N, C-alpha and C positions, 0 to 999 in steps of 0.2 A: 096311257101307253105305260108308264115307269112301274104301275101295279103289273103287270104282264110280266117282263122281267125276272128273270129266276139265275140262279148262281150260275145255271151251266152257259145262260148266254153271253155270260161275261167273262167265264173264265179262261185263262191261257191254255192250251192245249198240248203246247209243243215244251213238255218236261224235260230237264233236266233229272237222270236217275243215277241216284248211286247205290250199292250194297252197302251193308253196314261195314263188310271188310276191307274195302275200297280204301289205299293210303288217302290221307288228307290228302297230301301233294296233287295226288291226282284230280281228285276234287276240284282242291283249288283251282288247277290250271283248266278246270271245264266250268267253273263259275267265271274265270279271268277272260277265256277267250269270249263265253257270253256277253260280258259288260262291255270288252271291246267291239264287239258285232252290233251292241246296239239293240240287241232283240230277246225281250222277256227277261224277265225276273231276276235279280243276282239270287235264287234259294232254287235247291235243288228238294228232290221226293228221295227218302232214304225207302227203300224196300224189299224186302226178303226174297229169297229165288224163287217162289211161288205168286209174287208181284204184291203181296201184303202192304200196305201200307205199315210203316214202322215209325216216320218223323221227316223232317225236316234238317236239311245242312247250308244256309245263309253264309254271305260275306261276312255278317256281323259276326256269327258264331264261328268263325274261321279267324277272322282279325284277332278276336275274342281270344282263342286258344293262344295264339302267337305274340298278343299282347301279355299275356298271365304268364307264359313261359319268359319273357322278356324280363318281365318285373320280377322274375323268382331266381332269375341268375343274378339280377341286379346290373346288366349291359349298361347303363345308362347313366351308373351312380358309379359305376366302377374310377379309378384315378386316371387324370388324362394320359399315360403312358399305356394303357390299357387302348388296344384298338378296337374301338367299339362297335366301327362296320362289319368286322371279322367276327367280333361274340355275338352281333345282332345275325350276319349271315350264318353262323353256327344253328343257332336259336331256331331260327326258322326250318332251316335243315332237320333239327332233331325233330320239330311239332310234325313237318312234314311226313314225318317218319306213322304218326299214330295214325289212328282209322277212322272213318266216319263217325262210328259207331262212338267214339270216343268224345265226341263231338258234336252230334248230331242235337238236336229238339225236339223231345217225345210230346211237347203238349200245346202243339199247333192246333188251333183254332179249324176244326173240322165243321163243313158243311154239304148237306146233302144237296144234288144236283137241281131238286125242284123247290128249292129256299128261296122265296121270293125277297124281291130287291129292299125292302124296309125292314126284313126279318134278320138280312144280311149285317145291314146298316147298323143296327140292335148289338148284333153279337159283335161288330166291329167294335164298337163304343165302350160295353161289356170290358171286354179282354183287351183292350190298350192296344191290339196285336196290327201289323200292317200289311199280314196276307190270311187268306185263309185256304184249307186244301178242302177242293173238291173231291169227297170222297161216297162209295156206294160197295157196299158189298165187300168194305175193307180193302178197297183197291183205289188209289188214287186215279183222279180222272182228268183230274183240271187245278191249276193256282191261279187265285183271284186275290189281286192286289188293292189294298186302300185306294189304291192312283185310280184303279179300274171306276172305283163307287165314285168316286171326287170326280175324274171325266165322265162320266154317265150326267149327275146332277150340274156342272158345270155348263155344259155341252146345252142342258135341259132352261137352265137360268140364263142363258145368252142367246138363246133361240130367237126367232122372229116369231116362229109360231106356237103356241102354247100347247100341250100334249091334250088331247081331246077328253073330256070330262064322262 
C-alpha cells in the first residue's frame, strides 16, 4: 500500500500564499495566525501575479530576519541603561517593513505530484530539509512536510495489520 502513495496523496493543500512584494509584517501575521489555529504548516508559498512558484517563507526564515537585525544593532549587548525591550521592538518593527522577497527561500525542495513515497523520502534525506513543495507546471499545488512522511511510516510501524505485499 505504501508503494502506491504519491506526493499528492500526502500534501497539504491549504496553502498560505504570499506575493514577493507583501510586507514581512503581514506575512508574519498570517504565519502566526496559522500557528495559533494549529492547522497546517508554518510556511507560506511565495508566488508571482501569475501564480508561478517563486519560493517559500517559513517561520524560521522570518525569525532569522528578526534575529539578524537584532544582532546588527546589538540590542542585547548595549549598556544596562538602554531600554532593551524598546530597542528590540523598534528593530522588529523595522524588519516588518521589509518585503517577503527580502527573506524568502528560493531553493526549496520541489517534487512533482506523482513522485512515489520512497523517492520523496530519499529526496528529504538528501536535502536535509523539513518540507517539500509539490509543483506542477511551475505552480505550487501543495506542501509536504517531513512530519507527514514520518506520520505515514509511524502509523505503518504501529499498525496491527501489515500492508499487503
